[in-house]
C-alpha positions as CSV (number, residue, x, y, z in Angstrom):
1,M,0.0,0.2,0.0
2,T,1.6,3.6,-1.1
3,A,1.7,5.7,2.0
4,T,0.3,9.3,1.2
5,I,0.4,12.3,4.1
6,S,-3.3,12.8,4.2
7,G,-4.7,9.1,3.7
8,Y,-3.1,6.1,4.3
9,P,-1.9,5.3,7.1
10,W,-3.8,7.5,9.3
11,T,-7.3,5.9,7.9
12,L,-6.6,2.4,8.7
13,L,-5.3,3.6,12.5
14,H,-8.5,5.9,12.6
15,I,-6.6,9.0,13.7
16,S,-6.2,12.5,11.7
17,P,-2.5,12.9,10.8
18,T,-0.1,13.9,13.6
19,T,3.6,13.7,14.6
20,D,2.6,12.2,17.9
21,E,4.2,8.9,18.5
22,M,2.2,8.1,22.0
23,A,-1.0,8.9,19.6
24,V,0.2,6.8,17.0
25,H,0.6,3.8,19.7
26,R,-2.4,4.3,21.2
27,A,-4.5,4.0,18.1
28,Y,-2.4,1.4,17.4
29,A,-3.5,-0.8,20.6
30,R,-7.3,0.4,20.0
31,R,-7.6,-0.9,16.4
32,L,-6.0,-4.2,18.0
33,K,-8.8,-4.9,20.1
34,V,-11.2,-4.9,16.7
35,V,-8.3,-6.5,14.2
36,R,-7.2,-10.0,15.6
37,P,-3.9,-11.5,13.8
38,D,-5.9,-15.4,14.6
39,T,-9.1,-14.1,13.0
40,D,-8.1,-11.8,10.1
41,P,-4.1,-12.0,9.4
42,K,-4.1,-9.8,6.2
43,A,-5.7,-6.9,8.5
44,F,-3.1,-7.3,10.6
45,A,-0.1,-7.4,8.8
46,E,-1.8,-4.1,7.3
47,L,-2.3,-2.5,10.6
48,V,1.5,-2.9,11.5
49,D,2.5,-1.4,8.3
50,A,0.5,1.3,8.7
51,R,1.7,2.1,12.4
52,Q,5.4,1.4,11.2
53,V,4.6,4.4,8.4
54,A,2.6,6.1,10.8
55,L,5.8,6.4,12.9
56,Q,8.0,6.9,10.4
57,F,6.1,10.0,9.4
58,C,6.0,11.2,13.2
59,A,9.7,10.9,12.9
60,S,10.2,12.9,10.1
61,G,7.8,15.2,11.6
62,V,5.4,15.1,8.4
63,S,2.2,14.9,8.9
64,K,0.1,16.9,6.8
65,V,0.0,18.1,3.3
66,G,1.9,21.3,3.1
67,S,4.4,20.6,6.4
68,D,6.9,18.8,4.7
69,A,9.9,20.8,4.0
70,A,10.6,18.8,0.7
71,H,7.3,20.9,-1.0
72,D,8.3,24.4,0.1
73,P,9.9,25.9,-2.7
74,A,13.6,26.2,-2.2
75,P,15.7,29.5,-3.1
76,A,17.8,29.0,-6.0
77,D,21.2,29.5,-4.3
78,E,22.6,30.5,-1.1
79,S,23.0,34.1,-1.9
80,E,19.0,34.6,-2.6
81,A,18.5,32.3,0.6
82,N,20.7,34.8,2.6
83,A,18.9,37.9,1.6
84,S,15.3,37.1,2.4
85,A,16.6,36.1,5.8
86,S,17.5,39.7,6.7
87,P,16.7,43.0,5.5
88,P,19.4,44.8,3.6
89,P,21.9,47.0,5.5
90,G,20.8,50.8,5.5
């Protein structure tokens, strides 16, 4: 399954996108009460995978569309970055 910032894995965990690892663990624990490995091994494997992907998002600090630094336009060169960081001397 392909990870997206706003859909999977959050939909499988039944939570909104977050960077809170404890929220991911709590959601996983809640879902374990419903998704059992002995009754539905495929759904259980998908839930485990969703938890891992969510934790990777948490570690990277990405939880929502627009919060990923990779989506922000980068300055063309260092001088342009420095020019926007501070006002010109004057």
